[in-house]
C-alpha positions in Angstrom: 110.8 96.0 77.5 110.4 96.1 81.3 113.3 94.8 83.3 112.5 91.6 85.2 114.6 92.9 88.2 115.6 96.5 88.6 117.4 98.1 91.5 117.8 101.9 91.8 120.2 103.2 94.4 119.5 100.4 96.9 121.0 100.9 100.3 120.8 98.5 103.3 122.4 99.0 106.7 122.3 97.0 109.9 123.2 99.6 112.6 126.6 101.1 111.6 127.3 98.3 109.1 126.5 99.7 105.6 126.0 96.5 103.6 124.5 97.6 100.3 125.8 100.9 99.0 123.8 102.3 96.2 123.2 99.2 94.1 122.0 99.8 90.5 121.0 96.8 88.4 118.8 95.8 85.6 118.1 92.2 84.6 116.1 91.7 81.4 113.5 88.9 81.0 115.1 85.6 80.2 118.5 87.0 81.0 120.8 84.8 83.1 122.5 86.8 85.9 125.0 85.5 88.4 125.7 87.4 91.7 129.2 86.4 92.8 131.4 87.6 95.6 133.1 86.7 98.8 131.3 85.7 102.0 129.9 88.8 103.7 129.8 91.0 100.6 126.0 91.4 100.7 124.8 88.9 98.1 122.2 87.2 100.3 121.2 90.5 101.8 120.5 91.8 98.3 118.4 88.8 97.3 116.5 89.0 100.6 115.7 92.7 99.8 114.4 91.8 96.3 111.5 89.8 97.8 111.2 92.2 100.8 112.4 89.7 103.4 114.6 92.6 104.4 113.6 96.3 104.2 115.8 98.6 102.3 117.0 101.9 103.8 117.0 103.8 100.5 116.4 103.3 96.8 113.8 101.3 94.9 113.5 97.6 93.9 111.2 96.5 91.1 110.2 93.0 89.9 108.5 92.8 86.5 107.9 96.5 86.7 106.2 96.4 90.1 107.7 98.2 93.1 108.5 95.6 95.8 107.3 96.1 99.3 106.2 99.7 99.0 103.7 101.9 97.3 104.8 105.3 96.1 102.7 108.4 96.6 104.3 111.5 95.2 107.9 111.2 96.2 107.3 109.2 99.4 107.3 105.4 99.9 104.8 103.7 102.1 105.3 100.1 103.2 102.7 97.6 101.9 100.6 95.6 104.3 101.9 92.1 105.1 99.2 90.5 103.0 100.1 92.7 100.0 103.8 91.8 100.4 102.9 88.1 100.7 101.0 88.4 97.4 104.1 89.9 95.7 106.3 87.1 97.1 104.1 84.5 95.4 105.5 85.6 92.1 109.2 85.9 93.2 111.3 82.8 93.6 114.4 82.4 95.7 116.8 79.5 96.1 118.5 79.5 99.5 122.2 78.9 99.9 121.6 75.7 101.9 120.0 73.3 99.5 118.7 71.2 102.4 117.1 74.0 104.3 113.8 72.1 104.2 115.0 68.4 104.4 111.5 67.1 104.0 111.0 68.8 100.6 112.6 68.6 97.2 113.8 71.6 95.2 110.6 71.5 93.1 108.3 71.3 96.2 
């Protein structure tokens, strides 16, 4: 069975700040997974990387078996076009920390 979300050695840095340091994770379909940690520990950064709102510096992220944000040719990654990334995002949901981020919309909308 293909993992719904799979991270392999994911790294993310902002300048000298190394936020994600080799994250490995597999979440099976229908599995409930909670990401918990103190403020500033990289939870939101990791979630933003999963739907390619942030580019990772190393590693691989997959959703439902598909590499997110990149196409692999040989052992090199090539970033997808914006339109291809947007198409991937249509199938990836994300709930922001601020429930009222869009005050004119409900959670369902």
